[in-house]
C-alpha positions as CSV (number, residue, x, y, z in Angstrom):
1,M,9.3,12.4,19.3
2,S,8.6,12.9,15.6
3,V,8.1,9.6,13.3
4,P,9.1,10.3,9.6
5,I,6.1,9.9,7.2
6,H,6.6,7.5,3.8
7,V,5.2,7.8,0.7
8,F,4.7,5.1,-1.7
9,N,3.0,5.8,-5.7
10,H,0.8,2.9,-7.4
11,H,-1.0,3.3,-10.8
12,A,-4.2,1.5,-10.2
13,M,-8.3,2.4,-11.7
14,A,-6.8,4.4,-13.8
15,T,-5.5,6.6,-11.3
16,Q,-2.9,7.8,-9.0
17,F,-3.0,5.7,-5.3
18,Q,-0.9,7.2,-3.1
19,V,-0.1,5.9,0.4
20,R,1.0,7.7,3.4
21,I,2.5,6.1,6.3
22,A,3.4,7.2,9.9
23,E,6.2,4.8,10.9
24,A,9.8,4.7,12.6
25,D,10.4,1.8,10.2
26,A,10.9,2.5,6.6
27,T,11.2,-0.8,5.1
28,Y,8.2,-2.2,7.4
29,A,6.2,0.9,6.3
30,A,7.1,0.0,2.6
31,Q,6.2,-3.8,3.2
32,T,3.1,-2.6,4.7
33,A,2.0,0.1,1.3
34,Q,2.6,-3.2,-1.1
35,A,0.3,-5.3,1.1
36,A,-2.3,-2.5,0.9
37,F,-1.4,-2.0,-3.0
38,A,-1.8,-5.8,-3.6
39,V,-5.6,-5.1,-2.4
40,T,-6.3,-2.5,-4.9
41,D,-4.9,-4.4,-8.1
42,D,-7.2,-7.6,-6.8
43,L,-10.0,-4.9,-6.6
44,E,-9.5,-4.0,-10.0
45,S,-9.4,-6.7,-11.5
46,R,-13.0,-8.2,-10.0
47,L,-14.2,-4.5,-10.5
48,S,-13.4,-2.8,-13.2
49,R,-15.7,-3.0,-16.4
50,F,-12.8,-2.7,-18.8
51,R,-11.8,-6.1,-17.7
52,A,-13.1,-8.9,-19.7
53,T,-12.8,-11.1,-17.0
54,S,-13.9,-8.9,-14.5
55,E,-17.0,-10.1,-12.0
56,I,-19.0,-6.6,-13.5
57,S,-18.4,-7.6,-17.1
58,H,-19.8,-11.0,-16.5
59,I,-22.5,-9.4,-14.3
60,A,-23.4,-7.4,-17.7
61,Q,-24.1,-10.8,-19.8
62,L,-26.5,-11.8,-17.3
63,A,-30.3,-12.7,-19.3
64,V,-33.1,-11.2,-17.2
65,G,-33.4,-14.0,-14.4
66,E,-30.3,-15.2,-14.4
67,K,-28.0,-15.5,-11.2
68,L,-24.1,-15.4,-10.7
69,R,-22.3,-15.9,-7.5
70,L,-20.1,-12.8,-6.5
71,S,-16.8,-12.6,-4.1
72,E,-17.1,-11.8,-1.3
73,P,-15.2,-7.6,-2.6
74,V,-17.5,-7.7,-5.1
75,F,-20.8,-8.4,-3.1
76,A,-19.7,-5.7,-0.3
77,C,-19.0,-3.0,-2.7
78,L,-22.6,-3.5,-4.5
79,S,-24.2,-3.8,-1.1
80,L,-22.9,-0.4,-0.2
81,A,-23.8,0.8,-3.6
82,A,-27.4,-0.1,-3.2
83,K,-27.5,1.4,0.2
84,M,-26.0,4.5,-1.4
85,E,-28.6,4.3,-3.7
86,F,-31.5,4.4,-1.6
87,L,-29.6,7.1,1.3
88,T,-29.4,9.3,-1.5
89,R,-33.0,8.6,-3.0
90,G,-31.7,7.0,-6.4
91,A,-29.2,11.0,-6.8
92,F,-26.7,7.6,-6.9
93,S,-26.5,4.6,-8.8
94,V,-23.9,2.3,-10.7
95,T,-26.6,2.0,-13.5
96,A,-26.4,6.0,-14.3
97,K,-24.9,5.6,-17.3
98,A,-26.7,2.4,-18.5
99,L,-29.4,4.5,-20.1
100,K,-27.2,5.9,-22.2
101,T,-28.0,2.6,-24.2
102,Q,-30.9,1.7,-22.6
103,P,-34.4,3.1,-22.7
104,A,-34.6,2.3,-19.1
105,K,-32.6,2.1,-16.2
106,P,-31.9,-1.8,-15.8
107,L,-33.1,-3.6,-11.7
108,W,-31.4,-5.9,-10.0
109,A,-31.2,-7.3,-6.5
110,L,-28.8,-9.1,-4.2
111,L,-29.3,-12.4,-3.1
112,E,-27.8,-12.6,0.6
113,N,-28.3,-16.2,1.3
114,E,-26.6,-17.1,-2.2
115,F,-24.1,-14.4,-2.2
116,A,-25.0,-13.7,-5.9
117,I,-26.7,-11.0,-7.7
118,R,-29.4,-11.7,-10.1
119,C,-30.5,-9.4,-13.1
120,D,-34.7,-8.4,-12.6
121,S,-34.8,-6.6,-16.0
122,G,-32.2,-5.0,-19.1
123,R,-28.6,-5.3,-19.0
124,L,-26.5,-4.4,-16.1
125,E,-23.8,-2.2,-17.3
126,F,-22.3,-1.3,-13.9
127,D,-19.9,2.0,-13.8
128,L,-18.3,1.7,-10.2
129,G,-16.5,5.0,-10.9
130,A,-17.9,6.8,-8.3
131,I,-17.7,4.5,-5.7
132,G,-15.0,1.8,-6.7
133,K,-12.1,4.0,-5.7
134,G,-13.3,5.4,-2.1
135,F,-14.3,1.2,-1.7
136,A,-10.7,0.7,-2.4
137,L,-9.5,3.1,0.3
138,D,-11.7,1.7,3.3
139,R,-10.0,-1.7,2.1
140,M,-7.0,-0.7,1.8
141,A,-7.0,0.7,5.2
142,E,-8.1,-2.6,7.2
143,V,-5.0,-3.7,5.6
144,L,-3.0,-1.0,7.3
145,R,-4.9,-1.5,10.8
146,V,-3.9,-4.9,10.8
147,W,0.0,-4.5,9.6
148,D,-0.3,-2.0,13.0
149,C,0.2,1.0,10.9
150,P,-2.7,3.2,12.5
151,A,-1.6,6.5,11.4
152,F,-2.0,7.1,7.2
153,L,-3.2,9.0,4.7
154,L,-4.9,7.7,1.6
155,V,-5.7,9.2,-1.6
156,A,-6.9,8.2,-4.7
157,G,-6.6,10.2,-8.0
158,G,-6.4,13.4,-5.7
159,S,-10.4,13.6,-5.6
160,S,-11.1,10.2,-2.7
161,I,-9.1,10.7,0.3
162,L,-8.8,8.8,3.3
163,A,-7.6,9.3,6.7
164,G,-6.6,7.2,9.8
165,D,-5.0,7.9,13.0
166,A,-3.6,11.3,13.3
167,P,0.7,11.4,13.1
168,P,2.2,11.9,16.6
169,E,2.3,15.4,17.5
170,T,0.1,16.7,15.0
171,S,-4.1,17.6,14.9
172,G,-4.9,15.3,11.7
173,W,-3.5,14.9,8.3
174,S,-3.7,18.5,6.2
175,C,-6.1,17.8,3.5
176,G,-7.4,20.6,0.8
177,L,-11.0,20.9,-0.5
178,G,-9.7,20.9,-4.1
179,D,-6.1,20.8,-5.2
180,D,-2.9,20.7,-2.6
181,N,-2.7,24.4,-3.2
182,S,-6.2,24.6,-1.6
183,P,-6.8,27.9,0.8
184,Q,-9.3,25.9,2.0
185,R,-7.7,23.6,4.6
186,F,-8.3,20.9,6.9
187,W,-6.8,19.1,9.6
188,L,-8.4,15.1,8.7
189,K,-8.4,11.7,10.7
190,N,-10.2,9.1,11.2
191,A,-12.9,10.3,8.0
192,S,-13.0,10.8,4.5
193,F,-12.9,13.4,2.1
194,S,-14.4,13.2,-1.4
195,G,-15.1,15.5,-4.2
196,S,-16.7,15.1,-7.4
197,G,-16.9,18.6,-10.2
198,L,-16.6,19.3,-13.9
199,A,-13.3,20.6,-14.3
200,M,-11.3,17.3,-15.3
201,Q,-13.8,15.4,-17.3
202,G,-16.5,17.9,-18.1
203,Q,-20.0,16.7,-18.1
204,H,-19.8,13.4,-17.4
205,I,-21.8,12.8,-14.3
206,F,-25.1,11.2,-15.1
207,D,-28.7,11.4,-13.7
208,P,-29.7,7.8,-13.0
209,R,-33.2,9.7,-12.8
210,T,-33.2,11.1,-16.2
211,G,-30.0,10.4,-17.9
212,L,-29.1,12.8,-18.9
213,A,-25.8,15.1,-17.5
214,S,-25.8,16.8,-14.6
215,T,-25.0,20.9,-14.5
216,L,-26.6,21.9,-11.3
217,R,-23.1,22.5,-10.1
218,N,-19.3,22.8,-10.6
219,R,-18.0,20.9,-7.7
220,V,-18.7,19.2,-4.7
221,W,-16.7,17.9,-1.5
222,A,-18.8,15.6,1.1
223,L,-17.2,14.3,4.4
224,A,-17.9,11.1,5.7
225,D,-16.7,7.9,8.0
226,T,-15.7,5.8,4.7
227,A,-14.4,7.0,1.5
228,A,-17.2,4.8,-0.2
229,E,-19.9,6.5,1.3
230,S,-17.8,10.0,0.8
231,D,-17.3,9.2,-3.1
232,A,-20.9,8.0,-3.6
233,L,-22.6,10.9,-1.2
234,S,-20.4,13.2,-3.1
235,T,-21.3,12.5,-6.9
236,A,-25.1,12.2,-5.9
237,C,-25.1,16.1,-4.5
238,M,-23.8,17.2,-8.1
239,I,-27.5,16.3,-9.1
240,L,-29.6,16.8,-5.9
241,P,-30.8,20.4,-5.9
242,E,-30.3,21.5,-2.3
243,A,-33.3,20.7,-0.9
244,E,-32.9,17.7,-1.4
245,I,-29.2,17.1,-0.4
246,T,-30.6,18.5,3.3
247,A,-33.2,15.9,3.2
248,A,-31.0,13.6,2.4
249,I,-28.5,14.4,5.0
250,S,-30.7,15.8,7.8
251,K,-30.7,12.0,9.8
252,R,-27.2,11.5,9.3
253,A,-24.9,12.5,11.7
254,D,-21.8,11.5,10.2
255,W,-21.8,13.2,6.5
256,L,-20.9,16.9,5.9
257,V,-21.4,18.1,2.0
258,Y,-19.5,21.5,1.2
259,L,-20.6,23.0,-2.0
260,Y,-18.9,25.1,-3.8
261,E,-20.5,28.7,-4.8
262,K,-19.1,32.1,-5.6
263,Q,-16.0,31.4,-5.1
264,N,-17.0,30.2,-1.8
265,W,-17.5,26.5,0.2
266,R,-20.7,26.4,1.7
267,Q,-21.6,23.2,4.0
268,L,-24.6,21.8,4.7
269,G,-25.1,18.7,7.7
270,N,-25.2,17.9,11.2
271,R,-21.4,16.9,11.2
272,P,-18.6,19.3,12.2
273,S,-16.7,20.6,10.2
274,P,-12.8,19.2,11.1
275,P,-10.5,21.7,12.9
276,P,-9.4,24.2,10.1
277,A,-5.2,23.4,9.2
């Protein structure tokens, strides 16, 4: 017996979020989606650098040596950001754009015992655009599972996609590399696709190691277990040479990268590609 798919949209974080839920009860699906969107709105109030009252804006006001106690979501997001900066050999960094206004990349440390951040040098101008939407999708997914709606597809801006369980009697959620009409499509379940590229915003991705805009390649998609990781990974792979991409993902069985070259997608990594849709 097929189960209907209910679709809900919500504007947040300067983009469009969409929730698709496989659920027999339309009213319950709508309530579940609204609970997930409430999480997104709360995260935006904490993570946006464009809101003067956000924790990210407060972090930017710290003097060297000063500390700020953080809420759990912000501490968790910045912990993931620090982890991804380490795993991508510095190609991903939430301080990448700080080099446009500062001579050196600012340094910071998370103090786990105090649930706080400390400014070690410079001004902590954080831009979470390359991980914030993915982090929001991961937190939304937690809500959907708590509400017992495990068969879902979450999309943020078309470039961040997180799939839960497959809808009943299907192989997964049909997702493409690129726009909705992409001929390269996969059945995605319990995994995340994220894309980075120059088509929409031009040269907006900066190399944290040089402060210069990245021009190495035009488009990258990454597959990972979580949306925060796939978002950060796709951004890093816009910057890293292929040999460094291979080295960075060689020990991660849960990562897969798709590079767009000569009108075709080529994949790197040990993770099997999802089945074609």
